[in-house]
C-alpha angles and dihedrals in degrees: 000000000000119000120234115228137187122250089245091062095043094090091060090064101040103061104061096048124092089193113090119241125241118236132197117184128189098223101187118173121014085232088078085078094066105023130075101244135157086254098053090046091052090049091051091051091049092051090055089057101041119095117248106261130210089235141345124236112198128201105192129184089225099067108073128171137167126229096000144054110231121205118200107233096174119134094222111025112214122233106249117208096200098173142070141211095044128120118283089243088070092052089053092060116112132183103196099187117146123244128234106230095174093053093041090055089050087055089053089058093043088055096041092119088055093056095258119180137180120255129181099178105074119064126170118336124199091270086066111033100041089065100031090060088067099038095048105010094177090063089220099129116090111248136185136169136227122205130238117242103224094188091072133078126259094263089060088073091055089054090051088054093049092053092046093049093087089067089069089076092051096060095266118143111209112207125187120197125194138082132279089220118024120169111146090174090067097039119131110216101191126094095254099059117149128202111268116232095243092051093050091046096050093042091052093045091051093050093047092049093043091050090051091046089237092151092153090069092047089055096045114093091191095059094043089048123167092347090070092053090050093048094041119024080177118021097216092108092047099051099071088059087056092050092054091045090052092053093055127087141191091278092068132096118214126225125184126209135186096004092181131132108227126198090004095282111040117090111211092189112143129182143189130209113201134174117258 
């Protein structure tokens, strides 16, 4: 069974390994990109300890497709401001990292059995750039996104992760960005919000099953039952966590970060798998 480590001890396990770690970040509000929060500080600290990858592949909750998995092959992915009602300072943010068209096209081939196709119209949505700006602030590591096929079941994302896992040995950091619990309908927007019972219950269940490597339960709607529907009226923010889980193996240690429920119904739990 995997051991669970603290963020402070993570750097001890990262340096010796040639195999790239796997990262899932609960990205929460876009405002984390321009505010000094416990989350942005944790992402900055993590970035200092992560090895420098050849490239970063991002699975974000905010690029959803149906019937296909798209891979962004653009040479200079644009910064997408896919939100509204936020301060102008947030819309001025840019993350000008280059893409990696050659590697991205290899990923299209790698995921051919999962109906992968090239795309050069997307870029980096806020699930990607709001966290990347803290992990690699110089925007000098090539990065590209792949979409989530929302027409498939939960276990499909585990399959995608298993296919992508081989990229870890080629210097590619696979980054998932979403939230372990994401129910905006139930969110409490005041300063005195408290974690709702269903949010705490699902977050704890997820962590327990992930630690035990019981991914089959995490990808089984029947076993998760009504609790999944409460935690995720739509599963888009859940699926990137399954991709990262699917790419891990028994040789990985597991570290949790920022295991906090924000706004009552948004889990900011993040985690890293890294080779022993």
